[in-house]
Biopython code that builds the backbone (N, CA, C, O; Angstrom):
import numpy as np
from Bio.PDB.StructureBuilder import StructureBuilder

atoms = [
    (1, "MET", "N", (-2.621, 9.094, -18.079)),
    (1, "MET", "CA", (-1.364, 9.042, -17.320)),
    (1, "MET", "C", (-0.062, 9.735, -18.116)),
    (1, "MET", "O", (0.345, 9.392, -19.225)),
    (2, "ASP", "N", (0.402, 10.631, -17.402)),
    (2, "ASP", "CA", (1.496, 11.384, -18.252)),
    (2, "ASP", "C", (2.829, 11.556, -17.436)),
    (2, "ASP", "O", (3.599, 12.467, -17.738)),
    (3, "THR", "N", (3.066, 10.833, -16.574)),
    (3, "THR", "CA", (4.199, 10.887, -15.936)),
    (3, "THR", "C", (4.701, 9.556, -15.488)),
    (3, "THR", "O", (3.763, 8.790, -15.267)),
    (4, "SER", "N", (5.746, 9.092, -15.305)),
    (4, "SER", "CA", (6.283, 7.786, -14.978)),
    (4, "SER", "C", (7.435, 7.788, -13.999)),
    (4, "SER", "O", (8.466, 8.429, -14.203)),
    (5, "GLY", "N", (7.213, 7.026, -12.899)),
    (5, "GLY", "CA", (8.202, 6.691, -12.088)),
    (5, "GLY", "C", (8.457, 4.978, -12.248)),
    (5, "GLY", "O", (7.651, 4.142, -12.656)),
    (6, "ARG", "N", (9.774, 4.790, -11.808)),
    (6, "ARG", "CA", (10.326, 3.352, -12.171)),
    (6, "ARG", "C", (10.983, 2.995, -10.960)),
    (6, "ARG", "O", (11.767, 3.737, -10.368)),
    (7, "ARG", "N", (10.612, 1.695, -10.550)),
    (7, "ARG", "CA", (11.361, 1.149, -9.346)),
    (7, "ARG", "C", (11.740, -0.103, -9.647)),
    (7, "ARG", "O", (11.000, -0.706, -10.424)),
    (8, "SER", "N", (12.887, -0.773, -9.159)),
    (8, "SER", "CA", (13.125, -1.994, -9.308)),
    (8, "SER", "C", (13.591, -2.841, -7.941)),
    (8, "SER", "O", (14.187, -2.222, -7.060)),
    (9, "ALA", "N", (13.320, -4.222, -7.786)),
    (9, "ALA", "CA", (13.524, -4.738, -6.527)),
    (9, "ALA", "C", (14.011, -6.105, -7.124)),
    (9, "ALA", "O", (13.520, -6.622, -8.127)),
    (10, "PHE", "N", (15.039, -6.623, -6.382)),
    (10, "PHE", "CA", (15.614, -7.882, -6.821)),
    (10, "PHE", "C", (15.592, -8.737, -5.512)),
    (10, "PHE", "O", (15.847, -8.258, -4.407)),
    (11, "PHE", "N", (15.254, -10.080, -5.742)),
    (11, "PHE", "CA", (15.051, -11.106, -4.864)),
    (11, "PHE", "C", (16.153, -12.218, -4.994)),
    (11, "PHE", "O", (15.916, -13.140, -5.774)),
    (12, "GLY", "N", (17.080, -12.213, -4.449)),
    (12, "GLY", "CA", (18.190, -13.083, -4.838)),
    (12, "GLY", "C", (19.202, -12.556, -5.929)),
    (12, "GLY", "O", (19.180, -11.369, -6.254)),
    (13, "LYS", "N", (20.026, -13.384, -6.451)),
    (13, "LYS", "CA", (21.038, -13.030, -7.550)),
    (13, "LYS", "C", (20.318, -12.914, -8.872)),
    (13, "LYS", "O", (20.659, -12.004, -9.628)),
    (14, "ASN", "N", (19.383, -13.722, -9.216)),
    (14, "ASN", "CA", (18.863, -13.857, -10.555)),
    (14, "ASN", "C", (17.455, -13.535, -10.729)),
    (14, "ASN", "O", (16.932, -13.904, -11.781)),
    (15, "PHE", "N", (16.742, -12.897, -9.859)),
    (15, "PHE", "CA", (15.282, -12.868, -10.053)),
    (15, "PHE", "C", (15.106, -11.128, -9.496)),
    (15, "PHE", "O", (15.549, -10.679, -8.439)),
    (16, "GLY", "N", (14.410, -10.443, -10.449)),
    (16, "GLY", "CA", (13.899, -9.103, -10.036)),
    (16, "GLY", "C", (12.697, -8.645, -10.731)),
    (16, "GLY", "O", (12.379, -9.199, -11.782)),
    (17, "VAL", "N", (11.991, -7.681, -10.248)),
    (17, "VAL", "CA", (11.030, -7.145, -10.968)),
    (17, "VAL", "C", (11.166, -5.629, -11.025)),
    (17, "VAL", "O", (11.558, -4.965, -10.066)),
    (18, "VAL", "N", (10.792, -5.083, -12.297)),
    (18, "VAL", "CA", (11.062, -3.506, -12.594)),
    (18, "VAL", "C", (9.360, -3.182, -12.675)),
    (18, "VAL", "O", (8.595, -3.881, -13.340)),
    (19, "VAL", "N", (9.001, -2.194, -12.009)),
    (19, "VAL", "CA", (7.754, -1.550, -11.940)),
    (19, "VAL", "C", (7.708, -0.117, -12.228)),
    (19, "VAL", "O", (8.279, 0.777, -11.603)),
    (20, "TYR", "N", (6.883, -0.005, -13.353)),
    (20, "TYR", "CA", (6.732, 1.581, -13.820)),
    (20, "TYR", "C", (5.195, 2.079, -13.336)),
    (20, "TYR", "O", (4.129, 1.533, -13.618)),
    (21, "LYS", "N", (5.346, 2.906, -12.776)),
    (21, "LYS", "CA", (3.969, 3.574, -12.332)),
    (21, "LYS", "C", (3.849, 5.019, -12.646)),
    (21, "LYS", "O", (4.834, 5.730, -12.845)),
    (22, "ASP", "N", (2.560, 5.458, -12.689)),
    (22, "ASP", "CA", (2.124, 6.824, -12.958)),
    (22, "ASP", "C", (2.242, 7.471, -11.500)),
    (22, "ASP", "O", (1.464, 7.203, -10.584)),
    (23, "SER", "N", (3.309, 8.349, -11.408)),
    (23, "SER", "CA", (3.296, 9.000, -10.068)),
    (23, "SER", "C", (2.450, 9.893, -9.623)),
    (23, "SER", "O", (2.434, 10.182, -8.427)),
    (24, "LEU", "N", (1.551, 10.516, -10.589)),
    (24, "LEU", "CA", (0.288, 11.225, -10.149)),
    (24, "LEU", "C", (-0.746, 10.473, -9.520)),
    (24, "LEU", "O", (-1.274, 10.958, -8.519)),
    (25, "SER", "N", (-1.160, 9.237, -9.998)),
    (25, "SER", "CA", (-2.037, 8.600, -9.678)),
    (25, "SER", "C", (-1.800, 7.239, -8.892)),
    (25, "SER", "O", (-2.697, 6.675, -8.265)),
    (26, "GLY", "N", (-0.615, 6.815, -8.983)),
    (26, "GLY", "CA", (0.036, 5.820, -8.234)),
    (26, "GLY", "C", (-0.411, 4.459, -8.899)),
    (26, "GLY", "O", (-0.356, 3.419, -8.244)),
    (27, "THR", "N", (-0.853, 4.473, -10.197)),
    (27, "THR", "CA", (-1.465, 3.441, -10.960)),
    (27, "THR", "C", (-0.186, 2.578, -11.635)),
    (27, "THR", "O", (0.595, 3.272, -12.287)),
    (28, "ILE", "N", (0.056, 1.413, -11.567)),
    (28, "ILE", "CA", (1.039, 0.649, -12.062)),
    (28, "ILE", "C", (0.681, 0.515, -13.599)),
    (28, "ILE", "O", (-0.370, -0.021, -13.952)),
    (29, "ILE", "N", (1.592, 1.023, -14.487)),
    (29, "ILE", "CA", (1.460, 1.099, -15.764)),
    (29, "ILE", "C", (2.271, -0.119, -16.426)),
    (29, "ILE", "O", (1.772, -0.468, -17.496)),
    (30, "PHE", "N", (3.251, -0.746, -16.090)),
    (30, "PHE", "CA", (3.962, -1.760, -16.588)),
    (30, "PHE", "C", (4.829, -2.437, -15.613)),
    (30, "PHE", "O", (5.423, -1.817, -14.731)),
    (31, "THR", "N", (4.906, -3.835, -15.789)),
    (31, "THR", "CA", (5.853, -4.686, -14.848)),
    (31, "THR", "C", (6.719, -5.459, -15.668)),
    (31, "THR", "O", (6.232, -5.895, -16.711)),
    (32, "GLN", "N", (7.977, -5.731, -15.390)),
    (32, "GLN", "CA", (8.741, -6.738, -16.008)),
    (32, "GLN", "C", (9.416, -7.680, -15.017)),
    (32, "GLN", "O", (9.687, -7.145, -13.942)),
    (33, "PHE", "N", (9.713, -8.830, -15.129)),
    (33, "PHE", "CA", (10.402, -9.808, -14.339)),
    (33, "PHE", "C", (11.665, -9.961, -14.989)),
    (33, "PHE", "O", (11.596, -10.334, -16.160)),
    (34, "VAL", "N", (12.861, -9.753, -14.487)),
    (34, "VAL", "CA", (14.039, -9.794, -15.049)),
    (34, "VAL", "C", (15.106, -10.566, -14.122)),
    (34, "VAL", "O", (15.069, -10.722, -12.902)),
    (35, "LYS", "N", (16.066, -11.001, -15.051)),
    (35, "LYS", "CA", (17.195, -11.747, -14.188)),
    (35, "LYS", "C", (18.162, -10.771, -13.701)),
    (35, "LYS", "O", (18.655, -10.984, -12.593)),
    (36, "GLN", "N", (18.527, -9.688, -14.382)),
    (36, "GLN", "CA", (19.401, -8.685, -13.905)),
    (36, "GLN", "C", (18.999, -7.368, -14.564)),
    (36, "GLN", "O", (18.271, -7.205, -15.543)),
    (37, "GLU", "N", (19.646, -6.443, -13.796)),
    (37, "GLU", "CA", (19.140, -4.974, -14.108)),
    (37, "GLU", "C", (20.096, -4.260, -15.248)),
    (37, "GLU", "O", (21.283, -4.031, -15.016)),
    (38, "THR", "N", (19.512, -3.953, -16.410)),
    (38, "THR", "CA", (20.369, -3.219, -17.523)),
    (38, "THR", "C", (19.548, -2.089, -17.886)),
    (38, "THR", "O", (18.369, -1.948, -17.561)),
    (39, "ASN", "N", (20.204, -1.334, -18.543)),
    (39, "ASN", "CA", (19.741, -0.105, -19.314)),
    (39, "ASN", "C", (18.782, -0.460, -20.546)),
    (39, "ASN", "O", (17.914, 0.360, -20.847)),
    (40, "GLN", "N", (18.881, -1.417, -21.128)),
    (40, "GLN", "CA", (18.076, -2.070, -22.127)),
    (40, "GLN", "C", (16.653, -2.276, -21.669)),
    (40, "GLN", "O", (15.675, -1.863, -22.291)),
    (41, "ILE", "N", (16.605, -3.034, -20.381)),
    (41, "ILE", "CA", (15.259, -3.231, -19.755)),
    (41, "ILE", "C", (14.510, -2.112, -19.742)),
    (41, "ILE", "O", (13.380, -2.106, -20.230)),
    (42, "TYR", "N", (15.081, -1.005, -19.160)),
    (42, "TYR", "CA", (14.468, 0.248, -18.998)),
    (42, "TYR", "C", (13.911, 0.876, -20.324)),
    (42, "TYR", "O", (12.817, 1.414, -20.495)),
    (43, "LEU", "N", (14.853, 0.692, -21.153)),
    (43, "LEU", "CA", (14.556, 1.240, -22.626)),
    (43, "LEU", "C", (13.309, 0.585, -23.228)),
    (43, "LEU", "O", (12.438, 1.224, -23.817)),
    (44, "ASP", "N", (13.291, -0.810, -23.025)),
    (44, "ASP", "CA", (12.242, -1.556, -23.493)),
    (44, "ASP", "C", (10.951, -1.375, -22.877)),
    (44, "ASP", "O", (9.878, -1.489, -23.470)),
    (45, "GLY", "N", (11.113, -1.068, -21.574)),
    (45, "GLY", "CA", (9.822, -0.727, -20.760)),
    (45, "GLY", "C", (9.230, 0.649, -21.123)),
    (45, "GLY", "O", (8.009, 0.790, -21.192)),
    (46, "VAL", "N", (10.132, 1.720, -21.368)),
    (46, "VAL", "CA", (9.699, 2.880, -21.711)),
    (46, "VAL", "C", (8.898, 2.924, -23.431)),
    (46, "VAL", "O", (8.032, 3.709, -23.816)),
    (47, "LYS", "N", (9.484, 1.921, -24.114)),
    (47, "LYS", "CA", (9.061, 1.920, -25.409)),
    (47, "LYS", "C", (7.668, 1.160, -25.361)),
    (47, "LYS", "O", (6.738, 1.433, -26.119)),
    (48, "GLU", "N", (7.630, 0.224, -24.433)),
    (48, "GLU", "CA", (6.332, -0.515, -24.341)),
    (48, "GLU", "C", (5.262, 0.506, -23.822)),
    (48, "GLU", "O", (4.120, 0.543, -24.280)),
    (49, "ILE", "N", (5.713, 1.320, -22.844)),
    (49, "ILE", "CA", (4.624, 2.267, -22.284)),
    (49, "ILE", "C", (4.332, 3.324, -23.395)),
    (49, "ILE", "O", (3.152, 3.653, -23.520)),
    (50, "SER", "N", (5.195, 3.858, -24.163)),
    (50, "SER", "CA", (4.842, 4.697, -25.142)),
    (50, "SER", "C", (3.928, 4.057, -26.187)),
    (50, "SER", "O", (3.016, 4.741, -26.651)),
    (51, "ARG", "N", (4.124, 2.654, -26.635)),
    (51, "ARG", "CA", (3.699, 1.890, -27.543)),
    (51, "ARG", "C", (1.993, 1.731, -27.183)),
    (51, "ARG", "O", (1.105, 1.700, -28.035)),
    (52, "ARG", "N", (1.830, 1.653, -25.918)),
    (52, "ARG", "CA", (0.464, 1.643, -25.279)),
    (52, "ARG", "C", (-0.281, 3.022, -25.301)),
    (52, "ARG", "O", (-1.379, 3.240, -24.790)),
    (53, "GLY", "N", (0.446, 3.847, -25.930)),
    (53, "GLY", "CA", (-0.352, 5.316, -26.088)),
    (53, "GLY", "C", (-0.102, 6.197, -24.836)),
    (53, "GLY", "O", (-0.642, 7.303, -24.822)),
    (54, "ILE", "N", (0.679, 5.809, -23.761)),
    (54, "ILE", "CA", (0.782, 6.534, -22.690)),
    (54, "ILE", "C", (1.958, 7.453, -22.784)),
    (54, "ILE", "O", (3.090, 7.019, -22.999)),
    (55, "LYS", "N", (1.679, 8.779, -22.614)),
    (55, "LYS", "CA", (2.812, 9.839, -23.001)),
    (55, "LYS", "C", (3.403, 9.972, -21.497)),
    (55, "LYS", "O", (2.750, 10.039, -20.456)),
    (56, "ILE", "N", (4.979, 9.994, -21.679)),
    (56, "ILE", "CA", (5.717, 10.007, -20.541)),
    (56, "ILE", "C", (6.153, 11.515, -20.451)),
    (56, "ILE", "O", (6.690, 12.019, -21.437)),
    (57, "GLN", "N", (5.973, 12.164, -19.455)),
    (57, "GLN", "CA", (6.497, 13.585, -19.387)),
    (57, "GLN", "C", (7.819, 13.669, -18.831)),
    (57, "GLN", "O", (8.680, 14.477, -19.181)),
    (58, "SER", "N", (7.948, 12.633, -17.788)),
    (58, "SER", "CA", (9.276, 12.716, -17.138)),
    (58, "SER", "C", (9.546, 11.347, -16.390)),
    (58, "SER", "O", (8.604, 10.576, -16.206)),
    (59, "ILE", "N", (10.665, 11.078, -16.011)),
    (59, "ILE", "CA", (11.319, 9.839, -15.483)),
    (59, "ILE", "C", (11.995, 10.217, -14.270)),
    (59, "ILE", "O", (12.763, 11.179, -14.226)),
    (60, "ILE", "N", (11.689, 9.380, -13.145)),
    (60, "ILE", "CA", (12.368, 9.605, -11.869)),
    (60, "ILE", "C", (13.232, 8.332, -11.620)),
    (60, "ILE", "O", (12.656, 7.252, -11.490)),
    (61, "CYS", "N", (14.502, 8.407, -11.551)),
    (61, "CYS", "CA", (15.284, 7.242, -11.532)),
    (61, "CYS", "C", (16.308, 7.260, -10.533)),
    (61, "CYS", "O", (16.558, 8.296, -9.917)),
    (62, "ASP", "N", (17.022, 6.008, -10.292)),
    (62, "ASP", "CA", (18.126, 5.926, -9.278)),
    (62, "ASP", "C", (19.389, 6.449, -9.718)),
    (62, "ASP", "O", (20.272, 6.577, -8.869)),
    (63, "GLY", "N", (19.614, 6.768, -10.893)),
    (63, "GLY", "CA", (20.943, 7.389, -11.282)),
    (63, "GLY", "C", (21.894, 6.181, -11.849)),
    (63, "GLY", "O", (23.105, 6.228, -11.635)),
    (64, "ARG", "N", (21.344, 5.168, -12.530)),
    (64, "ARG", "CA", (22.201, 4.301, -13.051)),
    (64, "ARG", "C", (23.008, 4.632, -14.039)),
    (64, "ARG", "O", (22.573, 5.272, -14.997)),
    (65, "LYS", "N", (24.089, 4.310, -13.969)),
    (65, "LYS", "CA", (25.086, 4.567, -15.118)),
    (65, "LYS", "C", (24.594, 4.636, -16.508)),
    (65, "LYS", "O", (24.125, 3.576, -16.921)),
    (66, "GLY", "N", (24.589, 5.578, -17.282)),
    (66, "GLY", "CA", (23.992, 5.510, -18.617)),
    (66, "GLY", "C", (22.691, 5.903, -18.881)),
    (66, "GLY", "O", (22.269, 6.441, -19.905)),
    (67, "LEU", "N", (22.025, 5.563, -17.776)),
    (67, "LEU", "CA", (20.475, 5.712, -17.935)),
    (67, "LEU", "C", (19.851, 7.213, -18.247)),
    (67, "LEU", "O", (18.875, 7.349, -18.985)),
    (68, "MET", "N", (20.427, 8.169, -17.696)),
    (68, "MET", "CA", (19.967, 9.382, -17.852)),
    (68, "MET", "C", (20.387, 9.796, -19.386)),
    (68, "MET", "O", (19.564, 10.423, -20.054)),
    (69, "GLN", "N", (21.446, 9.508, -19.854)),
    (69, "GLN", "CA", (21.830, 9.738, -21.357)),
    (69, "GLN", "C", (20.892, 9.085, -22.282)),
    (69, "GLN", "O", (20.527, 9.592, -23.343)),
    (70, "LEU", "N", (20.507, 7.905, -21.822)),
    (70, "LEU", "CA", (19.574, 6.807, -22.709)),
    (70, "LEU", "C", (18.395, 7.690, -22.970)),
    (70, "LEU", "O", (18.004, 7.561, -24.130)),
    (71, "PHE", "N", (17.745, 8.494, -22.305)),
    (71, "PHE", "CA", (16.535, 9.187, -22.450)),
    (71, "PHE", "C", (16.725, 10.729, -22.611)),
    (71, "PHE", "O", (16.173, 11.548, -21.876)),
    (72, "SER", "N", (17.457, 11.005, -23.518)),
    (72, "SER", "CA", (17.765, 12.370, -23.813)),
    (72, "SER", "C", (16.655, 13.526, -24.085)),
    (72, "SER", "O", (16.856, 14.727, -23.909)),
    (73, "ASP", "N", (15.430, 12.930, -24.553)),
    (73, "ASP", "CA", (14.398, 13.514, -24.966)),
    (73, "ASP", "C", (13.170, 13.525, -23.980)),
    (73, "ASP", "O", (12.077, 14.001, -24.285)),
    (74, "ILE", "N", (13.449, 12.981, -22.832)),
    (74, "ILE", "CA", (12.460, 12.988, -21.640)),
    (74, "ILE", "C", (13.229, 13.539, -20.487)),
    (74, "ILE", "O", (14.358, 13.136, -20.207)),
    (75, "PRO", "N", (12.594, 14.474, -19.819)),
    (75, "PRO", "CA", (13.326, 15.134, -18.522)),
    (75, "PRO", "C", (13.511, 13.995, -17.582)),
    (75, "PRO", "O", (12.683, 13.088, -17.501)),
    (76, "ILE", "N", (14.583, 14.044, -16.885)),
    (76, "ILE", "CA", (14.868, 12.873, -15.874)),
    (76, "ILE", "C", (15.371, 13.470, -14.516)),
    (76, "ILE", "O", (16.130, 14.438, -14.460)),
    (77, "GLN", "N", (14.905, 12.841, -13.489)),
    (77, "GLN", "CA", (15.192, 13.453, -12.300)),
    (77, "GLN", "C", (15.962, 12.393, -11.424)),
    (77, "GLN", "O", (15.592, 11.220, -11.475)),
    (78, "TYR", "N", (16.879, 12.711, -10.729)),
    (78, "TYR", "CA", (17.464, 11.534, -9.755)),
    (78, "TYR", "C", (16.582, 11.589, -8.595)),
    (78, "TYR", "O", (16.278, 12.665, -8.079)),
    (79, "CYS", "N", (16.173, 10.499, -8.182)),
    (79, "CYS", "CA", (15.217, 10.290, -6.898)),
    (79, "CYS", "C", (15.812, 10.698, -5.707)),
    (79, "CYS", "O", (16.994, 10.404, -5.527)),
    (80, "GLN", "N", (15.127, 11.400, -4.762)),
    (80, "GLN", "CA", (15.301, 11.896, -3.630)),
    (80, "GLN", "C", (16.159, 10.838, -2.627)),
    (80, "GLN", "O", (17.183, 11.150, -2.021)),
    (81, "PHE", "N", (15.542, 9.592, -2.597)),
    (81, "PHE", "CA", (16.119, 8.631, -1.676)),
    (81, "PHE", "C", (17.646, 8.364, -2.240)),
    (81, "PHE", "O", (18.537, 8.165, -1.414)),
    (82, "HIS", "N", (17.881, 8.361, -3.360)),
    (82, "HIS", "CA", (19.133, 7.835, -4.023)),
    (82, "HIS", "C", (20.317, 8.982, -3.578)),
    (82, "HIS", "O", (21.424, 8.794, -3.074)),
    (83, "GLN", "N", (19.562, 10.372, -4.009)),
    (83, "GLN", "CA", (20.456, 11.487, -3.614)),
    (83, "GLN", "C", (21.166, 11.607, -2.104)),
    (83, "GLN", "O", (22.338, 11.894, -1.860)),
    (84, "VAL", "N", (20.126, 11.308, -1.205)),
    (84, "VAL", "CA", (20.443, 11.247, 0.222)),
    (84, "VAL", "C", (21.508, 9.984, 0.311)),
    (84, "VAL", "O", (22.591, 10.106, 0.882)),
    (85, "LYS", "N", (21.178, 9.049, -0.171)),
    (85, "LYS", "CA", (22.143, 7.774, -0.086)),
    (85, "LYS", "C", (23.502, 8.178, -0.548)),
    (85, "LYS", "O", (24.436, 8.028, 0.239)),
    (86, "THR", "N", (23.714, 8.654, -1.687)),
    (86, "THR", "CA", (24.881, 9.484, -2.164)),
    (86, "THR", "C", (25.734, 10.130, -1.260)),
    (86, "THR", "O", (26.917, 9.841, -1.083)),
    (87, "ILE", "N", (24.973, 11.191, -0.575)),
    (87, "ILE", "CA", (25.564, 12.329, 0.114)),
    (87, "ILE", "C", (25.979, 11.550, 1.444)),
    (87, "ILE", "O", (27.056, 11.863, 1.951)),
    (88, "ARG", "N", (25.239, 10.600, 2.021)),
    (88, "ARG", "CA", (25.580, 9.921, 3.063)),
    (88, "ARG", "C", (26.811, 9.031, 2.891)),
    (88, "ARG", "O", (27.472, 8.763, 3.894)),
    (89, "THR", "N", (27.162, 8.563, 1.716)),
    (89, "THR", "CA", (28.314, 7.937, 1.592)),
    (89, "THR", "C", (29.556, 8.721, 1.769)),
    (89, "THR", "O", (30.578, 8.141, 2.135)),
    (90, "TYR", "N", (29.549, 10.110, 1.517)),
    (90, "TYR", "CA", (30.598, 11.064, 1.504)),
    (90, "TYR", "C", (30.718, 11.664, 2.900)),
    (90, "TYR", "O", (31.758, 12.149, 3.346)),
    (91, "LEU", "N", (29.425, 11.580, 3.623)),
    (91, "LEU", "CA", (29.582, 12.481, 4.839)),
    (91, "LEU", "C", (29.300, 11.500, 5.925)),
    (91, "LEU", "O", (28.609, 10.491, 5.778)),
    (92, "SER", "N", (29.915, 11.890, 7.079)),
    (92, "SER", "CA", (29.834, 11.155, 8.260)),
    (92, "SER", "C", (28.591, 11.507, 9.145)),
    (92, "SER", "O", (28.201, 12.674, 9.189)),
    (93, "LYS", "N", (27.988, 10.554, 9.825)),
    (93, "LYS", "CA", (26.898, 10.750, 10.807)),
    (93, "LYS", "C", (27.364, 11.350, 12.067)),
    (93, "LYS", "O", (26.658, 12.069, 12.775)),
    (94, "LYS", "N", (28.761, 10.977, 12.353)),
    (94, "LYS", "CA", (29.198, 11.404, 13.523)),
    (94, "LYS", "C", (30.581, 12.220, 13.324)),
    (94, "LYS", "O", (31.644, 11.644, 13.557)),
    (95, "PRO", "N", (30.558, 13.625, 12.871)),
    (95, "PRO", "CA", (31.630, 14.306, 12.582)),
    (95, "PRO", "C", (32.462, 14.590, 13.788)),
    (95, "PRO", "O", (31.998, 14.817, 14.906)),
    (96, "LYS", "N", (33.808, 14.557, 13.455)),
    (96, "LYS", "CA", (34.838, 14.614, 14.526)),
    (96, "LYS", "C", (35.391, 16.182, 14.598)),
    (96, "LYS", "O", (35.963, 16.631, 15.591)),
    (97, "LEU", "N", (35.151, 16.877, 13.492)),
    (97, "LEU", "CA", (35.578, 18.262, 13.366)),
    (97, "LEU", "C", (34.576, 19.341, 13.553)),
    (97, "LEU", "O", (33.516, 19.140, 12.960)),
    (98, "LYS", "N", (34.654, 20.322, 14.166)),
    (98, "LYS", "CA", (33.694, 21.441, 14.301)),
    (98, "LYS", "C", (32.929, 21.953, 13.073)),
    (98, "LYS", "O", (31.738, 22.266, 13.075)),
    (99, "ALA", "N", (33.780, 21.998, 12.003)),
    (99, "ALA", "CA", (33.541, 22.386, 10.744)),
    (99, "ALA", "C", (32.490, 21.636, 10.201)),
    (99, "ALA", "O", (31.613, 22.175, 9.526)),
    (100, "ASN", "N", (32.510, 20.293, 10.471)),
    (100, "ASN", "CA", (31.669, 19.210, 9.757)),
    (100, "ASN", "C", (30.286, 19.384, 10.478)),
    (100, "ASN", "O", (29.333, 18.670, 10.166)),
]
sb = StructureBuilder()
sb.init_structure("model")
sb.init_model(0)
sb.init_chain("A")
sb.init_seg("    ")
for serial, (resi, resn, name, xyz) in enumerate(atoms, 1):
    if name == "N":
        sb.init_residue(resn, " ", resi, " ")
    sb.init_atom(name, np.array(xyz, "f"), 0.0, 1.0, " ", f" {name:<3s}", serial, name[0])
structure = sb.get_structure()
């Protein structure tokens, strides 16, 4: 396994799960149950995956503030879902001007 994707899901205010998976095979590499989402949690997860001898070639993430700078030695890509979500924030689905 040599590439890693990461997803998190929260259920209520104080319970979530962070899942790291190999994006090529779809195999789950590591999971963490967490109370809140922090960059340190992701750093610890990547360290644990590396400790297990799994080489991480790239990370796909949601663009969490500071996360991309945290892994300066690993190529990082902003996930397509979150890119579209950000763009939708600034663009209207029902434009009023012809130029839009």
